[in-house]
C-alpha positions as CSV (number, residue, x, y, z in Angstrom):
1,M,-29.9,15.3,12.0
2,K,-27.9,15.7,8.8
3,I,-24.1,15.6,9.3
4,A,-21.5,16.7,6.8
5,L,-17.8,15.7,7.1
6,A,-15.3,18.1,5.6
7,Q,-12.0,16.3,4.8
8,L,-9.7,19.1,3.9
9,N,-6.1,20.0,3.3
10,Y,-4.9,22.7,5.7
11,H,-1.7,24.7,5.8
12,V,0.1,25.2,9.2
13,G,0.0,28.8,10.3
14,N,-1.9,30.0,7.2
15,F,-4.9,31.4,9.1
16,E,-6.3,33.3,6.2
17,S,-6.4,30.2,3.9
18,N,-7.6,27.8,6.5
19,T,-10.3,30.1,7.8
20,A,-11.6,30.8,4.3
21,K,-11.6,27.1,3.4
22,I,-13.6,26.3,6.6
23,I,-16.1,29.1,6.0
24,D,-16.5,28.1,2.3
25,H,-17.3,24.5,3.4
26,I,-19.8,25.7,6.0
27,H,-21.7,27.5,3.2
28,K,-21.5,24.4,1.0
29,A,-22.7,22.1,3.7
30,K,-25.6,24.5,4.5
31,Q,-26.6,24.7,0.9
32,Q,-26.9,20.9,0.8
33,G,-29.1,20.9,3.9
34,A,-26.6,19.9,6.6
35,D,-27.4,20.6,10.2
36,L,-23.9,20.1,11.4
37,V,-20.5,20.1,9.5
38,V,-17.5,18.6,11.1
39,F,-13.9,19.6,10.5
40,A,-10.6,18.0,11.7
41,E,-8.4,18.3,14.7
42,L,-6.5,21.6,15.0
43,C,-7.9,22.6,11.5
44,V,-7.8,26.3,12.3
45,C,-4.0,26.4,12.7
46,G,-3.0,23.2,10.9
47,Y,-1.3,20.1,12.3
48,P,1.4,19.8,13.6
49,S,2.1,23.4,14.5
50,R,5.0,22.4,16.8
51,D,6.7,25.3,18.5
52,F,4.5,27.9,16.8
53,L,2.2,26.9,19.7
54,E,4.7,28.6,22.1
55,F,3.8,32.0,20.7
56,K,0.8,33.7,22.4
57,E,0.1,35.6,19.2
58,F,-0.3,32.3,17.4
59,I,-3.0,31.2,19.8
60,G,-4.6,34.6,19.6
61,L,-4.8,34.3,15.8
62,C,-6.5,30.9,16.3
63,E,-9.1,32.5,18.5
64,A,-9.6,35.4,16.0
65,S,-10.1,32.8,13.2
66,A,-12.6,30.9,15.3
67,K,-14.6,34.1,15.8
68,K,-14.7,34.7,12.0
69,I,-15.9,31.1,11.5
70,A,-18.6,31.6,14.1
71,T,-20.1,34.5,12.2
72,A,-20.6,32.2,9.2
73,C,-22.3,29.6,11.4
74,H,-26.0,30.5,11.3
75,D,-28.8,28.0,10.7
76,I,-26.0,25.4,10.8
77,A,-23.6,24.2,13.5
78,C,-20.0,23.3,13.1
79,I,-17.2,21.5,15.0
80,I,-13.7,22.9,14.5
81,G,-10.3,22.1,16.2
82,L,-7.9,24.7,17.6
83,P,-5.5,25.2,20.5
84,T,-6.8,27.3,23.3
85,F,-5.4,28.8,26.5
86,N,-5.8,26.6,29.6
87,D,-7.7,28.7,32.1
88,K,-6.2,26.9,35.1
89,A,-2.9,27.9,36.5
90,E,-1.8,24.3,37.0
91,G,-0.5,22.3,34.1
92,K,0.5,23.2,30.6
93,D,-0.7,26.5,29.2
94,L,-2.7,25.1,26.3
95,N,-5.5,22.7,25.5
96,N,-6.0,20.8,22.3
97,S,-9.7,21.8,21.9
98,A,-12.8,21.4,19.8
99,Y,-15.4,24.1,19.5
100,F,-19.0,23.3,19.0
101,I,-20.4,26.4,17.3
102,E,-24.1,27.1,16.7
103,N,-25.9,30.3,15.7
104,G,-22.7,32.4,15.8
105,E,-21.7,31.3,19.3
106,V,-19.4,28.7,20.9
107,K,-21.9,26.5,22.7
108,A,-19.4,23.9,24.0
109,I,-15.7,23.3,24.3
110,V,-14.2,19.8,24.4
111,N,-10.5,19.3,25.3
112,K,-8.4,16.4,24.3
113,A,-7.7,13.9,27.1
114,L,-5.2,11.5,25.7
115,L,-2.1,13.2,24.4
116,P,0.2,11.1,22.2
117,N,3.8,11.4,23.0
118,Y,5.4,8.7,20.8
119,D,6.9,8.4,17.4
120,I,6.2,11.6,15.5
121,F,3.7,12.9,18.2
122,D,4.8,15.3,20.8
123,E,1.5,16.7,22.1
124,Y,2.2,16.6,25.8
125,R,5.0,19.1,25.1
126,Y,2.3,21.7,24.6
127,F,-1.1,20.6,25.9
128,E,-2.7,19.8,29.2
129,P,-4.8,16.6,29.2
130,S,-8.5,17.0,30.0
131,T,-10.0,15.3,33.0
132,Q,-13.6,16.6,32.5
133,F,-16.0,15.0,30.1
134,S,-19.5,16.0,28.9
135,C,-21.7,15.4,26.0
136,I,-23.3,18.0,23.7
137,D,-27.1,18.1,23.0
138,F,-28.1,19.2,19.4
139,K,-31.2,18.6,17.3
140,G,-32.6,16.0,19.6
141,H,-29.3,14.0,19.6
142,R,-26.7,13.7,22.3
143,I,-23.1,13.9,20.9
144,A,-20.1,12.3,22.5
145,L,-17.3,14.5,20.9
146,T,-13.7,13.3,21.2
147,I,-10.4,14.2,19.6
148,C,-8.3,11.7,17.7
149,E,-6.2,9.7,20.3
150,D,-9.2,9.8,22.7
151,L,-10.6,6.8,20.9
152,W,-7.3,4.9,20.5
153,N,-7.1,3.4,24.0
154,T,-9.0,0.3,23.2
155,I,-6.0,-1.7,22.0
156,E,-4.7,-4.8,23.8
157,N,-1.8,-3.0,25.5
158,P,-3.4,0.5,26.3
159,L,-1.1,3.5,26.5
160,Y,-3.3,5.4,28.9
161,V,-5.1,4.6,32.2
162,T,-8.4,6.0,31.1
163,R,-10.9,6.0,28.3
164,P,-12.8,9.2,27.7
165,M,-15.7,7.3,26.1
166,D,-16.1,5.3,29.3
167,M,-17.0,8.6,31.0
168,L,-19.1,10.0,28.2
169,I,-21.2,6.8,27.8
170,K,-22.6,7.4,31.3
171,E,-24.5,10.4,29.8
172,Q,-26.2,8.1,27.3
173,P,-25.1,9.7,24.0
174,D,-26.5,8.4,20.8
175,V,-23.7,9.2,18.4
176,M,-19.9,9.5,18.6
177,I,-17.9,12.2,16.6
178,N,-14.2,12.1,16.5
179,I,-12.0,14.8,14.9
180,A,-8.5,13.7,14.1
181,A,-5.1,14.4,12.6
182,S,-3.9,10.9,11.9
183,P,-0.8,10.7,9.6
184,F,-0.3,8.2,6.8
185,A,1.7,5.0,6.9
186,Y,1.2,2.3,4.4
187,N,-0.2,0.0,7.0
188,H,-2.2,2.6,9.0
189,D,-5.5,2.5,7.2
190,E,-6.4,-1.0,8.3
191,E,-5.2,-0.3,11.9
192,R,-7.4,2.8,11.9
193,I,-10.4,1.0,10.7
194,A,-10.0,-1.8,13.3
195,I,-9.6,0.7,16.2
196,L,-12.7,2.7,15.2
197,K,-14.8,-0.3,14.5
198,D,-13.9,-1.6,18.0
199,N,-15.2,1.7,19.5
200,A,-18.5,1.5,17.6
201,L,-19.0,-2.1,18.8
202,R,-17.8,-1.4,22.4
203,Y,-20.2,1.5,22.9
204,Q,-22.9,0.3,20.4
205,L,-23.1,3.8,18.9
206,P,-22.6,5.1,15.3
207,L,-19.3,6.9,14.8
208,F,-18.4,9.8,12.5
209,Y,-14.6,10.2,12.1
210,V,-13.0,13.0,10.1
211,N,-9.3,13.2,9.3
212,H,-6.8,15.7,7.7
213,V,-5.6,15.2,4.2
214,G,-2.4,16.8,2.8
215,A,1.2,17.0,3.6
216,Q,3.0,19.2,6.2
217,T,6.7,18.9,5.3
218,E,7.5,15.2,6.1
219,L,4.2,14.2,7.5
220,I,1.5,13.1,5.1
221,F,-2.2,12.9,6.0
222,D,-4.2,10.5,3.8
223,G,-7.8,11.4,4.8
224,G,-9.8,8.2,4.6
225,S,-12.4,9.6,7.0
226,L,-14.8,6.9,8.3
227,I,-18.4,6.3,9.3
228,F,-19.6,3.3,11.3
229,N,-23.1,2.3,12.4
230,N,-23.9,1.1,15.9
231,K,-23.2,-2.5,14.9
232,G,-19.6,-1.7,14.0
233,E,-20.3,-1.9,10.3
234,L,-18.4,0.4,8.0
235,V,-21.0,2.6,6.3
236,D,-18.7,4.8,4.3
237,E,-15.0,5.5,3.8
238,L,-14.1,8.8,2.3
239,P,-11.5,9.0,-0.5
240,Y,-7.8,8.9,0.3
241,F,-5.3,11.6,-0.6
242,G,-8.0,14.1,-1.7
243,E,-10.4,16.7,-0.3
244,T,-14.1,15.9,-0.1
245,L,-17.3,17.0,1.6
246,S,-19.7,14.1,2.4
247,H,-23.2,14.1,3.8
248,Y,-25.1,11.7,6.0
249,E,-28.3,11.5,8.0
250,L,-28.6,10.3,11.6
251,T,-32.1,9.0,12.3
252,D,-33.9,9.1,15.6
253,K,-33.0,5.4,16.0
254,S,-29.3,6.4,15.7
255,E,-29.1,4.7,12.3
256,V,-26.8,6.2,9.7
257,K,-28.1,6.9,6.2
258,L,-26.0,7.8,3.2
259,L,-27.0,11.0,1.4
260,Q,-24.7,10.3,-1.6
261,P,-23.2,7.3,-3.3
262,S,-20.8,5.3,-1.0
263,T,-17.1,5.9,-1.6
264,K,-16.2,2.8,0.4
265,R,-13.4,0.7,-1.1
266,N,-14.2,-2.7,-2.4
267,T,-10.6,-3.8,-2.1
268,R,-7.7,-2.4,-0.1
269,Q,-4.9,-0.7,-2.0
270,S,-1.5,-2.4,-2.0
271,D,1.3,-0.9,0.0
272,I,3.0,0.3,-3.2
273,E,-0.2,2.0,-4.5
274,Q,-0.6,3.8,-1.3
275,I,3.1,4.8,-1.1
276,H,2.9,6.1,-4.7
277,Q,-0.1,8.3,-3.9
278,A,1.4,9.5,-0.6
279,L,4.7,10.5,-2.3
280,L,2.9,12.5,-5.0
281,L,0.9,14.4,-2.4
282,G,4.1,14.9,-0.3
283,I,6.0,16.4,-3.2
284,R,3.1,18.5,-4.4
285,D,2.3,20.0,-1.0
286,Y,5.9,20.6,-0.1
287,F,6.3,22.8,-3.2
288,Y,2.9,24.5,-3.1
289,K,3.0,25.3,0.6
290,S,6.6,26.5,0.4
291,G,5.8,28.8,-2.5
292,F,8.1,27.0,-5.0
293,K,7.2,25.5,-8.4
294,S,10.3,23.9,-9.9
295,A,12.4,20.9,-8.8
296,I,15.9,19.8,-9.8
297,L,17.7,16.5,-9.3
298,G,20.8,14.7,-10.3
299,L,19.8,11.9,-12.8
300,S,22.4,9.1,-12.8
301,G,20.7,6.4,-14.8
302,G,20.1,4.4,-11.7
303,I,16.7,3.4,-10.3
304,D,16.6,5.7,-7.3
305,S,16.9,9.0,-9.2
306,A,14.7,7.6,-12.0
307,V,11.9,6.9,-9.6
308,V,12.2,10.3,-8.0
309,C,12.3,12.0,-11.3
310,A,9.2,10.2,-12.5
311,L,7.3,11.0,-9.2
312,A,8.3,14.7,-9.4
313,A,7.2,14.9,-13.1
314,E,3.8,13.4,-12.1
315,A,3.4,15.5,-9.0
316,L,4.6,18.9,-10.4
317,G,4.3,18.5,-14.2
318,P,7.3,17.5,-16.4
319,Q,7.8,21.2,-17.4
320,N,8.6,21.9,-13.7
321,V,11.3,19.3,-13.4
322,M,15.0,19.8,-14.3
323,A,17.0,16.5,-14.5
324,V,20.7,17.1,-14.6
325,L,23.0,14.3,-15.9
326,L,26.4,14.7,-14.2
327,P,28.6,11.9,-15.7
328,S,32.1,11.3,-14.3
329,R,34.9,9.3,-15.8
330,F,33.4,6.2,-14.2
331,S,29.9,6.7,-15.6
332,S,29.0,3.9,-18.0
333,D,27.6,4.6,-21.5
334,H,24.4,2.7,-20.7
335,S,23.7,4.8,-17.5
336,I,23.9,7.9,-19.6
337,K,21.6,6.4,-22.2
338,D,19.2,5.2,-19.5
339,A,18.9,8.7,-18.1
340,E,18.4,10.2,-21.5
341,D,15.7,7.7,-22.3
342,L,13.9,8.5,-19.1
343,V,13.8,12.2,-19.7
344,K,12.4,11.5,-23.2
345,N,9.7,9.3,-21.7
346,L,8.8,11.9,-19.2
347,G,9.2,15.0,-21.3
348,C,11.0,16.9,-18.5
349,K,13.8,19.4,-19.0
350,H,17.4,18.2,-18.7
351,E,21.0,19.3,-18.9
352,V,24.2,17.3,-19.3
353,I,27.1,18.7,-17.2
354,P,30.2,16.4,-17.1
355,I,32.1,16.6,-13.8
356,R,35.4,15.2,-14.9
357,H,37.2,18.6,-15.1
358,V,35.7,19.6,-11.8
359,T,36.9,16.6,-9.9
360,E,40.3,16.7,-11.5
361,A,40.7,20.3,-10.4
362,F,39.9,19.2,-6.8
363,E,42.4,16.3,-7.0
364,H,45.0,18.6,-8.5
365,T,44.5,21.1,-5.8
366,L,44.8,18.4,-3.1
367,H,47.7,16.6,-4.7
368,P,50.3,18.0,-2.3
369,Q,48.2,17.0,0.7
370,F,47.2,13.5,-0.7
371,N,50.9,12.9,-1.5
372,N,50.3,10.1,-4.0
373,L,48.2,8.1,-1.6
374,P,46.1,5.5,-3.5
375,F,42.6,6.3,-4.8
376,N,40.0,5.7,-2.1
377,I,36.8,7.0,-0.7
378,A,38.2,10.5,-0.6
379,E,38.2,10.7,-4.4
380,E,34.9,8.9,-4.6
381,N,33.2,11.5,-2.4
382,I,34.8,14.4,-4.3
383,Q,32.7,13.3,-7.3
384,S,29.5,13.2,-5.2
385,R,30.2,16.6,-3.6
386,S,31.1,18.1,-7.0
387,R,27.7,17.1,-8.2
388,A,26.0,18.6,-5.2
389,V,27.9,21.9,-5.7
390,I,26.6,22.1,-9.3
391,L,23.1,21.2,-8.4
392,M,22.9,23.7,-5.5
393,A,24.5,26.4,-7.8
394,M,21.6,25.9,-10.2
395,C,19.1,26.1,-7.3
396,N,20.6,29.4,-6.3
397,K,20.6,30.8,-9.8
398,F,17.2,29.6,-11.0
399,G,15.1,29.1,-7.9
400,Y,14.9,25.3,-8.0
401,I,14.4,23.0,-4.9
402,L,16.8,20.1,-5.0
403,L,15.2,16.7,-4.6
404,N,17.2,14.2,-2.6
405,T,17.2,10.7,-4.2
406,S,18.6,8.5,-1.4
407,N,16.5,5.5,-0.4
408,K,15.9,4.2,3.1
409,S,18.3,1.3,2.8
410,E,21.1,3.6,1.9
411,A,20.1,6.1,4.7
412,A,20.0,3.3,7.2
413,V,23.5,2.0,6.6
414,G,25.1,5.3,5.7
415,Y,25.7,4.4,2.1
416,G,25.8,8.0,0.9
417,T,28.0,11.1,0.9
418,L,27.4,13.9,3.4
419,Y,27.2,17.2,1.5
420,G,27.1,15.1,-1.7
421,D,24.2,12.9,-2.7
422,M,22.7,13.2,0.7
423,C,21.8,16.9,0.3
424,G,18.5,18.4,-0.9
425,G,15.4,20.3,0.2
426,I,13.2,17.2,0.6
427,S,14.0,13.5,0.6
428,V,11.4,11.9,-1.6
429,I,12.2,8.2,-1.1
430,G,14.2,8.3,2.1
431,D,11.5,6.2,3.8
432,V,11.3,3.7,0.9
433,Y,13.5,0.6,1.1
434,K,15.5,-0.3,-2.0
435,T,13.4,-3.4,-2.6
436,Q,10.3,-1.1,-2.5
437,V,11.9,1.3,-4.9
438,F,12.0,-1.6,-7.5
439,E,8.3,-2.2,-6.8
440,L,7.6,1.5,-7.3
441,A,9.5,1.5,-10.6
442,L,7.4,-1.5,-11.8
443,Y,4.2,0.3,-10.6
444,L,5.2,3.5,-12.4
445,N,5.5,1.4,-15.6
446,R,2.1,-0.2,-15.1
447,D,0.6,1.4,-18.2
448,R,3.6,2.2,-20.3
449,E,7.4,2.2,-20.1
450,I,8.4,5.3,-18.2
451,I,11.5,4.0,-16.4
452,P,13.7,2.1,-18.9
453,V,13.8,-1.6,-18.3
454,N,17.6,-1.6,-18.2
455,T,17.5,0.8,-15.3
456,I,15.4,-1.7,-13.4
457,V,17.3,-4.9,-14.2
458,K,20.9,-3.7,-14.0
459,P,22.8,-4.2,-10.7
460,P,22.7,-1.0,-8.6
461,S,25.9,1.0,-8.6
462,A,27.1,4.4,-7.3
463,E,29.6,4.4,-10.2
464,L,32.3,6.2,-8.2
465,R,35.1,3.8,-9.1
466,P,35.6,1.2,-11.9
467,D,33.0,-1.6,-12.0
468,Q,31.6,-0.6,-8.6
469,K,28.4,-2.4,-7.4
470,D,26.4,-1.7,-4.2
471,T,27.0,-5.3,-3.2
472,D,30.7,-4.6,-2.9
473,S,29.9,-2.8,0.3
474,L,26.5,-4.2,1.3
475,P,24.6,-7.4,1.5
476,E,22.1,-8.1,-1.3
477,Y,19.1,-5.8,-0.8
478,D,16.7,-8.7,-0.4
479,I,18.8,-9.8,2.6
480,L,19.5,-6.3,3.9
481,D,16.0,-4.8,3.8
482,P,14.3,-7.4,6.0
483,I,17.0,-7.1,8.6
484,L,16.6,-3.3,8.5
485,M,12.9,-3.5,8.8
486,Q,13.1,-5.8,11.9
487,Y,15.5,-3.4,13.5
488,V,14.1,0.0,12.5
489,E,10.3,-0.6,12.2
490,N,9.9,-3.5,14.7
491,R,12.7,-2.4,17.2
492,C,14.1,-5.9,17.4
493,S,17.6,-6.5,18.9
494,S,20.4,-8.3,17.1
495,G,19.7,-11.4,19.2
496,E,16.0,-11.4,18.3
497,I,16.8,-11.0,14.6
498,I,19.4,-13.7,14.6
499,K,16.8,-16.1,16.2
500,M,14.6,-15.4,13.1
501,G,17.1,-17.2,11.0
502,Y,19.3,-14.4,9.7
503,D,23.0,-14.9,9.5
504,E,24.6,-13.7,12.7
505,Q,27.6,-12.0,11.2
506,T,25.4,-10.2,8.6
507,V,23.0,-9.0,11.3
508,R,25.7,-7.6,13.6
509,R,27.4,-5.9,10.7
510,V,24.2,-4.3,9.5
511,L,23.1,-3.0,12.9
512,R,26.6,-1.6,13.5
513,L,26.4,0.2,10.1
514,V,23.0,1.7,11.1
515,N,24.2,3.0,14.4
516,L,27.5,4.4,13.0
517,A,25.5,6.3,10.4
518,E,23.4,8.2,12.9
519,H,25.5,11.4,12.6
520,K,24.8,11.4,8.8
521,R,21.0,11.1,9.3
522,Y,21.0,14.1,11.6
523,Q,22.2,16.2,8.6
524,T,19.8,14.9,5.9
525,P,16.8,16.8,4.5
526,P,13.3,16.1,5.8
527,I,12.1,12.7,4.7
528,L,8.6,12.1,3.4
529,R,7.1,9.6,5.9
530,V,5.3,6.6,4.4
531,S,6.2,3.8,6.9
532,P,5.3,3.3,10.6
533,K,8.8,4.2,11.6
534,A,10.7,6.7,9.4
535,F,14.1,8.3,10.0
536,G,13.8,11.8,11.3
537,M,11.4,13.2,14.0
538,G,9.9,9.8,14.6
539,R,13.1,8.0,15.4
540,R,15.4,9.6,18.0
541,M,18.7,7.9,18.6
542,P,21.9,9.2,20.3
543,I,24.8,9.7,17.9
544,V,27.5,8.5,20.3
545,G,25.5,5.7,22.0
546,K,27.1,2.3,22.4
547,Y,24.1,0.0,22.6
548,L,23.8,-2.4,19.6
549,S,26.8,-0.8,18.0
């Protein structure tokens, strides 16, 4: 049996596009001699569809698309993922399903049993877990078909009380196929490989695994579909961050044979290489799937906006990026020059709009109310909000989308201005710690100088008052970021972090800042997720909670 894996970029709710893409790849797989072509979890509607799933018409459109796909499926079989109505009165109204289609008909339906309900996942909100398991016979082979999380219960501390494969193995299948929607995090590829290898070893069966690729707002899917033999050896690893159609042959002895050169990696990519590719895909798909082409951002001469500008220029083309320099009376000459050097290196468009007269107008207007009180954070934030007003005005006038340039360290401790530098349509590096931003800058400069060296080496500053430095308000980033990672990613308490050797006063101060800033993060743009625990939909904290504050 010849099996093709279609690793594709879908668009949530775009049934016309998704259906056409699936049918096109059925034809391509058939032309190359495939007996079966496998698509990803919920490929018909895109993942995650969220509360679109609460509309009966949406589910009906999924079924209509499946019927169109079936008409293209002659002399070849396919596996597609879609939501379907639960035909039982008890339980949730929907199933997360896979259709096995052959000769124009749905010959088998498999429903997902293990529904993730943690971090960014919320599947039990919509779907009823399956309790029935059965294999599929095709071309002399018996297929154990599962959906994503169904194979993820082999870990040391299992989340579920059952394993679907333990049921399916009783029917003596000779191959496992798993369709998935597994989002990217910079450490997730190795975890994914380990989990799937464990399945192949545990059940002594070859395993074909196909994943989504592409970004859906803040969630990025990296592809990296996998094929293992029955000894748990990695036969092939599809490319990351790109679409592909790959072909394999399953022999009568359940051995897997490559029908094209292997795309398996010889070495793992570094975290920063993966983050770079993920952010490019996240930016590109956010604009393409939203129907926009042009981005705008405020360019300060600092490293955060420089990295975002460079990423946007690479993702969208420099001709589609407008960098706006918005110097205030506190902006240093070298910051302006660094920003100008960057736009020259990138070749993107830019404007210079000084904000001094704007901020002075605000201060003059508020003079009776401020009543000669000393300069403080109020005047600092007026500068940031003045910049936001200008940038948003240009968005409205010219159709740009504003890129937010705040990093994860700043977002964590609230080092940003609401309705000022925290605004935007999408937060590009909001899941990238400041120390990682420096690594990204160096990586972007790997072939030539894009980001000026002075931007990288100078002390970070918001430049909202004379001689301001980030360290006036925060610990050094090489101290701050590890504490934040232990708290945010690893969910360690202050006591646990202090036991690791960190200064007690610093730890308690940092965690207090994180918790006090929760109300700010509720009002930030969507953040491109590249870590295992990003701010946003994957981290849900009460604003007025007292714990650890």
